Residue, then its C-alpha position, 0 to 999 in steps of 0.5 A: m691760550p686754551s684751544c677752541v679748535g675741534e677734533f676735525d679741525w686739528i685733523e685737517r691741520i695735521r693733514r695739510r702739514a704732513a702732505a709733503l711727506q710722501s711714500d710710494h707705499v702709501l696709496t691712500g692716506i689721511g682722509d678715508d676710513c682706512a689707509i691703503l698701503r702696498f708692500d713688496r716684501d714681508v711687512l714689519v709693524t711696531t707700536d710705541a707710546a709716550h704718556e705725559d708724566i710717565h715719559f715726559r713732563f711739559a715742565w721740562s719738555d718742549p712740545a716739539d721735542v716730545g713729538f720728535r722723540a715719540v717718532a724716533a722711539a717707534v722708528s728705532d724698532i724698524s732700525a733694529m730689524g734692519g728694515e725699511a720704514a714706510a708709514l706712521f700712524w699717530s694716535l693722540g689723546i689730549p685733554r680738552g682745552l689743551d693750550e694751542s701752542v702745545m698742540d702746534g708744537l707736538i705737530d711740529g715735532v712729529i713732522q720733523g721726526l717723520a722727515a728725519a726718518g723719511l716717513a709718510l703720515a698715513g693716518g691716526n686718531i685724535s681723542a679726548s684724554r682725562s690723564g694728560v697727553t698721550l702719543t701712540m705711534s705705529v710704524l709700518g715698513q718692510r724687510l730688505p731682500g737680505g732678511v732681518m735682524l732678530r734677537s734670537a740670532a746671536r751666537p757665542g763668538d760673535r762680537i758685541a757692537v754698538t752704533g754711535s755713542i751711549g749714556a748721554s740720555r741717562y745723564v740728561l734724565e738724571e739732571l732733569s729729574g733731580a736724580a743726579p748725584s750733584p746736578v750741574v748745567t747740562p752741556p747742550e751737545l748732551a741735551a740734544r741727544f736726549w731731546r732729539p735722538p738719532v734715527r739709525l735706519k740706514e745703519g740697520q739696513t747696512l748691518v743686514k747687507m753686511g751679514v749681521r743677523a742679530a740686533i736690538d735697539l737701546s731703549d731700556g739700557l745696554l745691560q737690559d737690552l743685551h740681556h734680551l739678546c742673550a736670553a733669546s739667543d741662549a748665550g752669555a756675554r762679556v762687556d768691556a766697559e772701557r770700550l763703551p763709546v761714551d761721548p767725551a763731553l759726558i765724561r767731562a760733565g759727569g766723570d768717567e765712572r758716572a759716564r760708564r754707569c750711564a752708558l750701561i743702564g741708560g735708556d733712550d739712546y736709540e742706538l743699535l746693539c748688534a752681534l757681529p759674526p766672526d767674518f764681519d770686516l769692521t774696516q768696511w763699515p761705511g757709517p754714517a754713525p761709528l760702530t764700536v766693538i764692546g765685548a763678545f757673546t759667550e757660551g752661557d745662560s744669558s748671564i752678563m759679565v762686565l769688565h773694566h780694564g780687565r777687572r770684573r765689576p760685579e756691582w755694574e752687572t746688577l745695575g739692570g735697566h728700565d722696566h715700565l711696570k717696576a719704575r717708580g718716581g714719575p717721569d722716567g724718560t725711557t720708552 
């Protein structure tokens, strides 16, 4: 039913439900005009937003999943730097009269996302919206003593590697939005990757400790995000498509060709794409997510060559990825 709960009552509900999530970096959180945070090292700051009918539709999104994904998307930037996440600030725009169950679901999902990332909710804002629900997440953290990973630090000869598995989120999005070549029932294990993306903070920190200096999170698609790495590092890249870590369930559901296309262009995987230096010992990788080498950085001008079993696939090289201001057709699911 439409909510009669006011702004300050919702703030108090959120404060109570988030009270168990603590961080040593948060000295004063929800309840004052500003939060007070304390850090020992350089501070990392990132912001991400999710808008109704752009990033999600409640027609095919559970509110708790929307809240969880919004947290995971923002935290992923800290993971990509190899940093330690400390606190999140949540700004929420909601239409007047939004169903109370939707609001409660959003809060549940955000709390679950915070718990998964080990974050405290340090503050935020609630306002009325005339254009659907909007969630804006700002995450603060700090670098590790060993440094950070930057987009500009990849070098020719470094191996390209990715954590976990990729492509499932794109596949699920195509099924949900009607863009699939032949829609089928989405396997639950693939749907879970879309609705509840992984948090790779531990993997990012381990990469830094093992000497990796360049990475990016996969939010806009492997080819798109790899291009960002190449452009910032003044390098080219070769991708061996047969080595892409595609979930076997995705291949069974969509076939090998579609699975690898989804892996190349799909956003919302929130895995880490990184540059392994020549002396990186892959046998010492502790996980928990697997780390798979999929190619190498080359001398070049940020161009990317895609091979499949040794044969060049130029039609895959031009697939691109997601661009918020060029996307068409409503909710795209990518952040």
